[in-house]
C-alpha positions as CSV (number, residue, x, y, z in Angstrom):
1,M,0.0,0.0,0.0
2,P,1.5,3.3,-1.0
3,R,2.3,5.9,1.7
4,D,-0.1,8.9,1.9
5,Y,2.4,11.7,2.7
6,K,-0.3,14.4,2.7
7,E,-2.3,12.6,5.4
8,E,0.8,11.8,7.4
9,Y,1.8,15.5,7.3
10,A,-1.7,16.6,8.3
11,H,-1.9,14.2,11.2
12,Y,1.6,14.0,12.5
13,Q,4.5,15.8,10.7
14,G,2.7,19.1,10.7
15,R,2.1,19.2,14.5
16,P,4.0,22.0,16.3
17,A,6.0,19.5,18.4
18,Q,7.2,17.7,15.3
19,L,8.1,21.0,13.6
20,K,10.3,21.9,16.6
21,N,11.9,18.5,16.5
22,R,12.7,18.8,12.8
23,A,14.2,22.2,13.4
24,K,16.4,20.7,16.1
25,R,17.5,17.9,13.7
26,N,18.3,20.5,11.0
27,A,20.3,22.5,13.5
28,A,22.4,19.4,14.4
29,R,23.1,18.8,10.7
30,R,24.2,22.4,10.2
31,R,26.5,22.2,13.2
32,L,28.3,19.1,11.9
33,E,28.5,20.7,8.4
34,K,30.3,23.6,9.9
35,E,32.7,21.2,11.6
36,G,33.3,19.5,8.3
37,R,32.1,16.1,9.4
38,V,29.2,15.9,6.9
39,H,28.6,17.4,3.4
40,K,25.5,17.8,1.3
41,G,25.0,14.8,-0.9
42,D,27.5,12.6,0.9
43,G,25.0,9.8,1.8
44,K,25.5,10.4,5.6
45,D,22.9,11.3,8.3
46,V,23.5,13.0,11.6
47,D,22.2,10.6,14.2
48,H,21.2,11.5,17.8
49,T,22.4,8.7,20.1
50,R,19.4,9.4,22.3
51,P,16.6,10.6,19.9
52,I,15.2,14.1,20.4
53,A,11.7,12.6,20.6
54,K,12.9,10.6,23.7
55,G,14.5,13.5,25.5
56,G,17.8,13.7,23.6
57,T,19.6,17.0,22.9
58,N,21.8,18.6,20.2
59,R,24.8,18.6,22.5
60,R,27.9,17.4,20.7
61,G,28.2,14.2,22.8
62,N,24.7,13.1,21.5
63,L,25.5,13.5,17.8
64,R,27.2,11.0,15.5
65,V,27.6,10.6,11.7
66,V,26.2,7.3,10.3
67,S,25.2,6.1,6.8
68,K,21.6,6.8,5.7
69,S,20.9,3.1,5.4
70,A,22.0,2.5,9.0
71,N,20.1,5.4,10.4
72,R,16.8,4.7,8.6
73,S,16.7,0.9,8.8
74,F,14.1,0.6,11.6
75,K,11.4,-2.0,11.5
76,R,8.1,-0.3,10.5
77,D,4.5,-1.4,10.8
78,K,1.8,-1.2,8.0
79,H,1.3,2.6,8.7
80,A,5.1,3.3,8.2
81,R,5.6,4.0,11.9
82,M,8.5,2.5,13.8
83,A,7.5,-0.8,15.4
């Protein structure tokens, strides 16, 4: 079943808390770009050791660089949510 991105945004991704979390993730990426650890198009993600959604921060000790496949390979249910 194809993923309905518009519905997902309307019911989850567009919520104020999720918008704030996305802004924090983007800030973490920019921080490591300034340090020269990641570059646009390099196939790497900035990973939070403890996720922001579970109380993690953007402190340097909580950030690491991993491949996209490693960072996005969580088991998902039929609604594309992490299981």
